[in-house]
C-alpha positions as CSV (number, residue, x, y, z in Angstrom):
1,X,58.0,56.4,4.6
2,X,56.3,53.8,2.4
3,X,57.2,53.4,-1.2
4,X,55.4,55.7,-3.7
5,X,53.2,54.5,-6.5
6,X,50.4,52.6,-4.7
7,X,46.8,53.4,-4.8
8,X,44.1,54.0,-7.5
9,X,45.5,54.9,-10.8
10,X,49.1,53.8,-10.0
11,X,50.7,50.7,-11.5
12,X,53.7,49.9,-9.3
13,X,54.2,46.2,-8.7
14,X,53.7,45.3,-5.1
15,X,56.9,43.9,-3.5
16,X,57.3,40.1,-3.9
17,X,59.7,37.4,-5.0
18,X,59.0,36.0,-8.4
19,X,58.9,32.2,-8.4
20,X,58.4,31.9,-4.7
21,X,56.1,29.0,-4.0
22,X,52.9,29.8,-2.2
23,X,52.8,29.0,1.5
24,X,51.4,29.9,4.9
25,X,53.7,29.6,8.0
26,X,53.6,30.6,11.6
27,X,57.1,30.4,13.2
28,X,59.6,32.1,15.4
29,X,61.8,34.7,13.8
30,X,65.6,34.0,13.6
31,X,68.2,36.4,12.2
32,X,70.7,34.6,9.9
33,X,72.8,37.5,8.7
34,X,73.5,37.0,4.9
35,X,72.2,33.4,5.0
36,X,75.6,31.9,4.1
37,X,76.9,28.5,5.2
38,X,79.3,30.2,7.6
39,X,76.4,32.2,9.1
40,X,74.5,29.0,9.8
41,X,77.6,27.4,11.2
42,X,78.0,30.3,13.6
43,X,74.3,29.9,14.7
44,X,74.8,26.2,15.2
45,X,77.9,26.7,17.3
46,X,75.8,28.9,19.6
47,X,73.1,26.3,19.8
48,X,70.5,28.2,17.7
49,X,68.3,26.2,15.4
50,X,66.3,27.5,12.4
51,X,64.1,24.5,12.1
52,X,60.6,25.5,11.2
53,X,61.5,29.2,11.7
54,X,60.9,32.2,9.6
55,X,64.4,33.4,9.0
56,X,65.3,37.0,8.3
57,X,68.3,37.5,6.0
58,X,70.0,40.6,4.7
59,X,71.0,40.8,1.0
60,X,74.7,40.3,0.3
61,X,76.6,38.8,-2.6
62,X,74.5,35.6,-2.7
63,X,71.6,35.4,-5.1
64,X,68.1,35.4,-3.7
65,X,67.7,31.9,-4.9
66,X,70.9,30.7,-3.1
67,X,69.7,32.4,0.2
68,X,66.3,30.7,0.0
69,X,67.7,27.3,-1.0
70,X,70.3,27.4,1.8
71,X,67.5,28.3,4.3
72,X,65.5,25.3,3.1
73,X,68.5,23.0,3.4
74,X,68.9,24.1,7.0
75,X,65.2,23.4,7.8
76,X,63.7,26.9,7.8
77,X,60.0,27.2,6.8
78,X,60.1,30.6,5.1
79,X,62.5,33.5,4.4
80,X,62.1,37.3,4.8
81,X,64.8,39.3,3.0
82,X,65.8,42.9,3.3
83,X,68.3,45.2,1.7
84,X,70.3,47.5,4.0
85,X,71.4,49.7,1.0
86,X,67.8,51.0,0.7
87,X,68.2,52.6,4.1
88,X,70.8,55.0,2.7
89,X,67.9,56.6,0.6
90,X,64.8,55.6,2.4
91,X,64.0,52.8,4.9
92,X,60.7,52.2,3.2
93,X,62.2,50.9,0.0
94,X,61.6,47.2,-0.8
95,X,63.8,45.3,-3.2
96,X,61.8,43.1,-5.6
97,X,63.5,40.3,-7.5
98,X,63.4,36.7,-8.7
99,X,64.2,33.6,-6.6
100,X,64.5,31.1,-9.4
101,X,67.7,29.3,-10.2
102,X,69.1,29.4,-13.7
103,X,68.4,31.6,-16.7
104,X,65.7,31.6,-19.3
105,X,62.3,30.1,-19.5
106,X,62.2,27.2,-17.0
107,X,59.8,25.3,-19.3
108,X,62.4,25.2,-22.1
109,X,65.7,24.5,-20.3
110,X,68.4,24.7,-23.0
111,X,66.3,25.4,-26.0
112,X,64.3,28.4,-27.3
113,X,60.8,29.0,-26.0
114,X,59.1,29.7,-29.3
115,X,55.5,29.5,-30.3
116,X,54.5,25.9,-31.1
117,X,57.8,24.5,-29.7
118,X,58.3,21.9,-26.9
119,X,57.6,23.0,-23.4
120,X,57.9,21.0,-20.2
121,X,55.1,20.7,-17.6
122,X,55.2,22.7,-14.4
123,X,55.6,19.4,-12.4
124,X,58.5,18.2,-14.5
125,X,61.6,17.5,-12.4
126,X,63.8,19.7,-14.6
127,X,61.4,22.6,-13.9
128,X,60.8,22.0,-10.2
129,X,64.5,21.8,-9.4
130,X,64.9,25.4,-10.5
131,X,62.2,26.7,-8.1
132,X,62.8,27.3,-4.3
133,X,61.3,24.7,-1.9
134,X,60.1,27.2,0.7
135,X,58.3,30.6,0.2
136,X,60.0,34.0,0.6
137,X,59.2,37.7,0.5
138,X,61.1,40.9,0.5
139,X,61.0,43.4,3.4
140,X,61.9,47.1,3.8
141,X,64.7,48.0,6.2
142,X,62.2,49.7,8.5
143,X,60.0,46.6,8.8
144,X,63.0,44.3,9.2
145,X,64.4,46.4,12.1
146,X,61.0,46.2,13.9
147,X,61.3,42.4,13.8
148,X,65.0,42.3,14.6
149,X,64.8,44.7,17.6
150,X,62.2,42.4,19.1
151,X,64.4,39.3,19.1
152,X,65.9,37.9,22.3
153,X,68.1,35.0,23.2
154,X,71.7,34.6,21.9
155,X,73.5,37.9,21.1
156,X,74.5,38.7,17.6
157,X,78.0,37.1,16.8
158,X,80.8,39.6,17.1
159,X,82.0,39.0,13.5
160,X,78.6,40.1,12.1
161,X,78.5,43.4,14.0
162,X,81.1,45.2,11.9
163,X,79.0,45.1,8.7
164,X,75.5,45.5,10.3
165,X,73.7,48.7,9.6
166,X,70.4,47.5,11.1
167,X,69.6,47.6,14.8
168,X,70.1,43.9,15.8
169,X,70.9,42.8,19.3
170,X,70.0,39.2,19.4
171,X,69.4,36.5,16.8
172,X,66.4,34.7,18.4
173,X,64.6,32.4,18.0
174,X,61.7,34.6,19.0
175,X,60.0,35.3,21.2
176,X,58.4,37.0,18.2
177,X,56.1,34.8,16.1
178,X,55.7,35.7,12.5
179,X,52.5,34.9,10.5
180,X,53.8,34.5,6.9
181,X,51.3,34.0,4.1
182,X,52.0,34.2,0.4
183,X,49.7,33.2,-2.5
184,X,50.9,33.3,-6.1
185,X,49.3,32.6,-9.4
186,X,51.0,31.0,-12.4
187,X,50.2,32.3,-15.9
188,X,51.7,32.3,-19.3
189,X,52.4,35.5,-21.4
190,X,54.3,36.4,-24.6
191,X,57.3,38.6,-24.7
192,X,58.9,40.6,-27.6
193,X,62.5,41.4,-28.3
194,X,63.0,44.3,-30.7
195,X,65.9,44.7,-33.1
196,X,67.3,47.4,-35.3
197,X,69.8,46.1,-38.0
198,X,72.3,48.2,-39.9
199,X,73.5,45.8,-42.6
200,X,77.2,45.7,-43.2
201,X,78.5,46.8,-46.6
202,X,81.4,44.4,-46.9
203,X,81.0,41.7,-44.3
204,X,77.2,41.5,-43.7
205,X,77.6,38.0,-42.2
206,X,79.6,39.3,-39.2
207,X,77.6,40.8,-36.3
208,X,78.4,43.4,-33.7
209,X,75.6,43.4,-31.1
210,X,74.7,46.1,-28.6
211,X,72.0,45.1,-26.1
212,X,69.9,46.5,-23.3
213,X,66.7,45.3,-21.7
214,X,63.7,47.6,-21.5
215,X,61.4,45.9,-18.8
216,X,61.5,47.1,-15.2
217,X,60.3,46.1,-11.8
218,X,59.0,49.6,-11.1
219,X,59.6,52.9,-12.8
220,X,63.1,51.8,-13.8
221,X,64.8,55.1,-14.3
222,X,68.2,53.5,-13.6
223,X,67.3,49.9,-14.3
224,X,67.1,49.7,-17.3
225,X,65.9,53.1,-18.7
226,X,69.3,54.8,-18.3
227,X,70.7,52.1,-20.6
228,X,67.7,52.2,-22.9
229,X,68.1,56.0,-23.3
230,X,71.8,55.5,-24.3
231,X,70.8,52.8,-26.8
232,X,68.3,55.1,-28.4
233,X,70.8,57.9,-28.5
234,X,73.3,55.6,-30.3
235,X,70.6,54.7,-32.8
236,X,70.0,58.4,-33.4
237,X,73.8,59.1,-33.9
238,X,74.2,56.1,-36.3
239,X,71.2,57.4,-38.3
240,X,72.9,60.7,-38.6
241,X,76.0,59.0,-39.9
242,X,74.1,57.0,-42.4
243,X,72.5,60.2,-43.8
244,X,76.1,61.4,-44.4
245,X,76.8,58.3,-46.4
246,X,78.3,56.0,-43.8
247,X,77.6,52.3,-43.7
248,X,79.5,49.9,-41.4
249,X,81.8,47.3,-42.8
250,X,80.1,44.6,-40.6
251,X,76.5,44.4,-39.5
252,X,75.5,46.2,-36.4
253,X,72.4,44.9,-34.4
254,X,70.8,47.0,-31.7
255,X,68.9,44.7,-29.3
256,X,66.1,45.7,-27.0
257,X,65.5,42.7,-24.7
258,X,62.2,41.9,-23.0
259,X,61.7,40.1,-19.7
260,X,65.2,40.5,-18.3
261,X,63.6,41.1,-15.0
262,X,60.2,39.7,-14.6
263,X,57.2,41.0,-16.5
264,X,53.8,41.7,-14.9
265,X,50.3,41.0,-16.2
266,X,46.9,41.3,-14.5
267,X,45.5,43.5,-11.7
268,X,48.5,44.3,-9.5
269,X,46.4,45.8,-6.8
270,X,44.6,42.5,-6.1
271,X,45.8,40.4,-3.1
272,X,46.9,37.7,-5.5
273,X,50.3,38.3,-7.2
274,X,50.2,37.3,-10.9
275,X,53.3,35.4,-12.1
276,X,54.4,34.8,-15.7
277,X,56.1,31.5,-16.0
278,X,59.3,33.0,-17.3
279,X,62.6,33.9,-15.7
280,X,65.6,36.1,-15.4
281,X,67.2,37.1,-18.7
282,X,64.4,35.4,-20.6
283,X,64.5,37.6,-23.7
284,X,68.2,37.4,-24.4
285,X,68.6,33.8,-23.3
286,X,65.8,32.4,-25.5
287,X,67.1,34.4,-28.5
288,X,70.6,33.2,-28.0
289,X,69.4,29.6,-27.7
290,X,67.4,30.0,-30.9
291,X,70.3,31.5,-32.8
292,X,73.2,29.6,-31.2
293,X,74.8,28.2,-34.4
294,X,74.7,31.5,-36.3
295,X,76.0,33.4,-33.3
296,X,78.8,30.9,-32.8
297,X,80.0,31.3,-36.4
298,X,79.2,35.0,-37.0
299,X,79.1,37.1,-33.8
300,X,82.1,39.4,-33.3
301,X,81.2,40.8,-29.9
302,X,78.3,41.6,-27.6
303,X,78.3,45.0,-25.9
304,X,75.9,45.2,-22.9
305,X,74.6,48.2,-21.0
306,X,72.0,47.6,-18.3
307,X,71.9,50.1,-15.4
308,X,74.0,52.6,-17.4
309,X,73.9,55.4,-14.8
310,X,73.7,54.6,-11.1
311,X,75.9,57.4,-9.7
312,X,79.5,58.6,-9.9
313,X,82.5,56.7,-11.1
314,X,83.0,54.8,-14.4
315,X,83.1,51.0,-14.4
316,X,83.8,48.6,-17.2
317,X,83.6,44.8,-17.3
318,X,85.1,42.9,-20.3
319,X,86.6,39.7,-21.5
320,X,90.3,40.5,-21.7
321,X,90.8,40.6,-25.5
322,X,88.7,43.8,-25.5
323,X,90.9,45.5,-22.8
324,X,93.1,47.5,-25.2
325,X,90.2,48.7,-27.4
326,X,88.3,49.8,-24.3
327,X,91.2,51.8,-23.0
328,X,91.8,53.4,-26.4
329,X,88.1,54.4,-26.7
330,X,88.0,56.0,-23.3
331,X,91.1,58.0,-24.3
332,X,89.5,59.3,-27.5
333,X,86.0,59.9,-26.4
334,X,86.4,63.7,-25.8
335,X,88.6,64.2,-28.8
336,X,86.2,62.5,-31.2
337,X,82.9,63.8,-29.9
338,X,84.1,67.2,-28.5
339,X,82.7,68.7,-25.3
340,X,79.5,66.7,-25.4
341,X,81.2,63.6,-23.9
342,X,83.7,65.2,-21.5
343,X,83.8,63.1,-18.4
344,X,81.1,64.5,-16.1
345,X,83.3,64.0,-13.0
346,X,86.0,66.4,-14.1
347,X,85.4,69.1,-16.8
348,X,88.1,69.1,-19.5
349,X,89.5,65.6,-18.8
350,X,88.9,62.6,-21.0
351,X,87.1,59.8,-19.4
352,X,90.3,57.7,-19.4
353,X,92.2,60.4,-17.5
354,X,89.6,60.7,-14.8
355,X,89.3,56.9,-14.6
356,X,93.1,56.6,-14.2
357,X,93.3,59.3,-11.5
358,X,90.6,57.8,-9.2
359,X,91.6,55.9,-6.1
360,X,91.1,52.5,-7.7
361,X,92.7,53.5,-11.0
362,X,92.0,51.8,-14.3
363,X,90.6,48.5,-13.3
364,X,88.7,46.5,-15.9
365,X,86.4,44.0,-14.1
366,X,85.7,40.5,-15.2
367,X,82.5,38.5,-15.6
368,X,82.1,36.4,-12.4
369,X,78.3,36.4,-12.3
370,X,75.3,36.0,-14.6
371,X,73.3,39.1,-13.6
372,X,72.6,40.7,-17.0
373,X,72.1,40.0,-20.7
374,X,75.7,39.3,-21.4
375,X,75.4,35.9,-19.7
376,X,73.9,33.9,-22.6
377,X,76.3,35.5,-25.1
378,X,79.5,34.9,-23.1
379,X,78.7,31.9,-20.9
380,X,76.6,29.9,-23.3
381,X,77.7,31.0,-26.7
382,X,81.3,32.1,-26.1
383,X,81.0,35.6,-27.6
384,X,83.5,38.3,-26.4
385,X,81.6,40.7,-24.3
386,X,81.6,44.0,-22.4
387,X,79.4,45.8,-19.9
388,X,79.6,49.5,-19.1
389,X,78.1,51.6,-16.3
390,X,78.5,54.7,-14.1
391,X,78.2,54.0,-10.3
392,X,77.5,50.8,-8.4
393,X,75.1,49.5,-5.8
394,X,72.6,52.3,-6.1
395,X,70.3,52.4,-3.0
396,X,66.9,52.4,-4.9
397,X,67.6,49.2,-6.8
398,X,64.3,47.4,-7.7
399,X,62.3,49.8,-5.5
400,X,59.7,52.3,-6.6
401,X,62.1,55.1,-5.7
402,X,64.0,54.2,-8.9
403,X,62.3,57.1,-10.7
404,X,63.1,60.1,-12.8
405,X,63.2,62.3,-9.7
406,X,65.9,60.1,-8.2
407,X,68.0,60.3,-11.4
408,X,67.5,64.1,-11.6
409,X,68.4,64.7,-7.9
410,X,71.0,62.0,-7.3
411,X,72.0,59.7,-10.2
412,X,72.9,62.2,-13.0
413,X,71.4,65.7,-12.5
414,X,72.8,67.0,-15.8
415,X,72.5,63.7,-17.7
416,X,76.2,64.0,-18.7
417,X,77.0,60.5,-17.6
418,X,74.3,59.2,-19.9
419,X,76.0,61.0,-22.8
420,X,79.4,59.6,-21.8
421,X,78.2,56.0,-21.7
422,X,76.6,56.4,-25.1
423,X,79.8,57.8,-26.4
424,X,82.0,54.9,-25.2
425,X,79.4,52.3,-26.1
426,X,78.8,53.6,-29.6
427,X,82.6,54.0,-30.4
428,X,83.4,50.5,-29.2
429,X,80.8,49.2,-31.7
430,X,82.1,51.4,-34.5
431,X,85.6,50.0,-34.1
432,X,84.4,46.4,-34.0
433,X,82.2,47.0,-37.0
434,X,84.6,49.1,-39.1
435,X,88.2,48.2,-38.4
436,X,89.5,46.0,-41.2
437,X,91.4,43.9,-38.7
438,X,89.4,43.3,-35.5
439,X,90.8,45.1,-32.5
440,X,90.9,41.9,-30.4
441,X,94.3,41.4,-28.5
442,X,94.7,38.1,-26.7
443,X,98.0,39.0,-25.0
444,X,95.9,40.6,-22.3
445,X,93.9,37.4,-22.0
446,X,97.1,35.3,-21.6
447,X,98.4,37.6,-18.8
448,X,95.0,37.3,-17.1
449,X,95.1,33.5,-17.3
450,X,98.6,33.4,-15.8
451,X,97.5,35.7,-12.9
452,X,94.5,33.3,-12.2
453,X,96.9,30.4,-12.2
454,X,99.2,32.1,-9.7
455,X,96.2,32.7,-7.4
456,X,95.0,29.1,-7.8
457,X,98.5,27.8,-7.0
458,X,98.6,29.7,-3.7
459,X,95.1,28.5,-2.8
460,X,95.7,24.8,-3.5
461,X,99.2,24.8,-2.0
462,X,100.5,22.0,-4.2
463,X,97.9,19.4,-3.4
464,X,97.3,18.9,-7.1
465,X,99.3,19.6,-10.2
466,X,98.7,22.9,-12.2
467,X,101.2,21.8,-14.9
468,X,98.4,21.1,-17.4
469,X,97.1,24.7,-17.2
470,X,100.6,26.2,-17.2
471,X,101.6,24.2,-20.3
472,X,98.4,25.3,-22.1
473,X,98.9,28.9,-21.2
474,X,102.4,28.7,-22.8
475,X,100.8,27.5,-26.0
476,X,98.2,30.3,-25.7
477,X,100.9,32.9,-25.2
478,X,102.7,31.8,-28.4
479,X,99.5,31.8,-30.4
480,X,98.5,35.3,-29.0
481,X,101.9,36.8,-29.9
482,X,101.8,35.3,-33.4
483,X,98.2,36.6,-34.0
484,X,99.1,40.1,-32.7
485,X,102.2,40.3,-35.0
486,X,100.1,39.2,-38.0
487,X,97.5,41.8,-37.1
488,X,100.1,44.6,-37.0
489,X,101.4,43.6,-40.4
490,X,98.0,43.5,-41.9
491,X,97.0,46.8,-40.4
492,X,100.0,48.4,-42.0
493,X,98.8,47.2,-45.4
494,X,96.4,50.1,-46.0
495,X,95.9,49.6,-49.8
496,X,93.0,47.2,-50.2
497,X,93.6,44.1,-52.3
498,X,92.0,40.8,-52.8
499,X,94.9,38.9,-51.2
500,X,95.2,41.3,-48.3
501,X,91.4,41.3,-47.7
502,X,91.4,37.5,-47.6
503,X,94.2,37.4,-45.1
504,X,92.4,39.9,-42.9
505,X,89.2,37.9,-43.1
506,X,91.0,34.7,-42.1
507,X,92.8,36.3,-39.2
508,X,89.5,38.0,-38.0
509,X,87.8,34.6,-38.0
510,X,90.5,33.2,-35.7
511,X,90.3,36.3,-33.4
512,X,86.5,35.8,-33.2
513,X,86.5,32.0,-32.6
514,X,89.2,31.9,-29.9
515,X,86.7,32.8,-27.2
516,X,84.6,29.8,-28.2
517,X,87.5,27.6,-27.3
518,X,86.9,28.3,-23.6
519,X,83.5,26.6,-23.8
520,X,83.1,23.0,-22.8
521,X,80.2,20.9,-24.2
522,X,79.5,19.3,-20.8
523,X,79.2,22.6,-19.0
524,X,79.7,23.1,-15.3
525,X,79.0,20.4,-12.8
526,X,75.3,20.6,-11.9
527,X,74.9,23.7,-14.0
528,X,75.4,22.3,-17.5
529,X,73.9,25.3,-19.3
530,X,76.9,27.4,-18.3
531,X,79.7,26.3,-20.8
532,X,82.5,28.8,-20.2
533,X,85.3,27.4,-18.1
534,X,87.1,30.7,-17.4
535,X,84.2,33.0,-16.6
536,X,80.9,31.9,-15.0
537,X,78.8,32.4,-11.9
538,X,79.9,30.7,-8.7
539,X,78.2,27.5,-7.6
540,X,79.4,28.1,-4.0
541,X,79.0,31.8,-2.9
542,X,81.3,31.1,0.1
543,X,84.1,30.0,-2.2
544,X,87.3,31.9,-2.7
545,X,87.6,31.8,-6.5
546,X,85.8,34.1,-8.8
547,X,87.3,32.6,-12.0
548,X,87.7,29.0,-13.4
549,X,84.1,28.2,-12.1
550,X,84.5,24.5,-12.7
551,X,87.6,24.3,-10.5
552,X,85.9,26.5,-7.9
553,X,83.0,24.1,-7.8
554,X,85.3,21.1,-7.4
555,X,87.2,22.8,-4.5
556,X,83.9,23.3,-2.7
557,X,82.7,19.7,-3.4
558,X,86.1,18.3,-2.2
559,X,85.4,19.5,1.3
560,X,82.7,16.8,1.6
561,X,85.0,14.1,0.2
562,X,88.1,12.3,1.5
563,X,91.4,13.7,0.4
564,X,92.0,11.3,-2.5
565,X,88.6,11.7,-4.0
566,X,88.6,15.5,-3.5
567,X,92.0,16.0,-5.1
568,X,90.9,13.8,-8.1
569,X,87.8,15.9,-8.6
570,X,89.9,19.1,-8.6
571,X,92.5,17.6,-10.9
572,X,89.9,16.6,-13.4
573,X,88.6,20.2,-13.6
574,X,92.1,21.5,-14.0
575,X,92.5,19.2,-17.0
576,X,89.2,20.5,-18.4
577,X,90.4,24.1,-18.1
578,X,93.8,23.2,-19.6
579,X,92.0,21.6,-22.6
580,X,89.8,24.7,-23.0
581,X,92.8,27.0,-23.0
582,X,94.5,24.7,-25.6
583,X,91.4,24.9,-27.8
584,X,91.5,28.7,-27.7
585,X,95.2,28.6,-28.6
586,X,94.4,26.2,-31.6
587,X,91.7,28.6,-32.7
588,X,94.1,31.5,-32.7
589,X,96.7,29.6,-34.7
590,X,94.2,28.3,-37.2
591,X,94.9,25.1,-39.2
592,X,94.9,21.6,-37.8
593,X,97.3,20.0,-35.3
């Protein structure tokens, strides 16, 4: 079945890849699995060349941009990309998406794209390097299987078969010839972020931010309207509290981001796809770049919800100093909001109890990508962050099946998960905005850093020294313990007083600023916009590390160097991480060394 929404009077965007260059190619089809380096190595070992071919790739963990760039590096002429997950719902679904590298407006790399401000030209080298070199398009599973079943030649490698859901016997090339033609049009358009501000009564210069984007590729019932509905419900609940006389201690900002996906203008039924020269996470990225100094000095935390409800199972991603708060909120959600926020998976249980009793247990995830609006806040500005959602990898992602009907029949028939997400999200913000001492505990961060170091030690097998990181973690542990002891004492001082309030403010500043310590002004090698040295997107999707991105990049680069040069590159990144951890420890301690 083809996707719904096409024809007169319908406004669904036709499937395409934003930022794909225009191109016309006739070439043999070759199946490249996920399009990873190891997949091309397997093809090469079998004597299969992708030179001037139209490669067919299935979506995996690599970004679309990385898949297309890898194909271009290997000599392919064009890429067709399909998503097997859509077959679970309907083989006619086509996953739209961007194939640009980096975040934000490509014409303003590193600074805000505001009216009257500086913009680079489309032919500028800094702009062109973020665009793919060969064209690409998305396919439905049904269409992909027609192509793949027609291939002959070398059989599909044994190691690919275990994860294949499509009907693939051979990898090609050919004998099928594909006639690939794509024509895009570049245009400019304006976007608008929308904010609701509840001014703090005692610390108006401290900001707790809740964010969700409101633009969608198609109908967007899951992505992003499930999150938008939760944000609007939180606004409603806060308004009711304000009518009862409540005002937060610190300022709360509700953020509705534009152009997180890729906005559309013009006649979408014409054969020419109209492209706005903007990119992934444009709204949040440009705003963070414009307000970088104030966010660095005043932001307490950023709480993101994107695809709030994708199906069953509660998931949370957070920077570690928010772990304890997150656990406490999920324990209290039913008690504080009564039956309206009982966990929809098990009547009568708190969300925490259900979370704890699932097969995976309580597992707070970490930020190892840059796939939603948390990225500029955490990875560029160093603001503690969370992201909340029910379900993962929903089969109608970026297709026109992402509709109200899908949500009603599959995602959340009674809309209880929506209510639960709003309850957790809203309570997290209330604690961060109202608690006199910020509920940020860095002992969890210290434990996480030590765990990462142990994994890194096993991976590197003593080829370089991890002593700099180990020593910095010890400093960080001492600082975290001292900060937590101080926090306990100040929380016990319930009676307000000028001296007590000043001490709380001073401690809160240290708790806020510690996350900034993990930033490095030089950024990641080749990806300088990403400043965070603990959490960031991988440069090499085939790598084994999902933390310490600078070290992970160095490990990947070292494979192309001699042993001495490779070890030196890794050791330098180890020192950079050690200095970042030390900076965070100094921030927690306060004062000067």
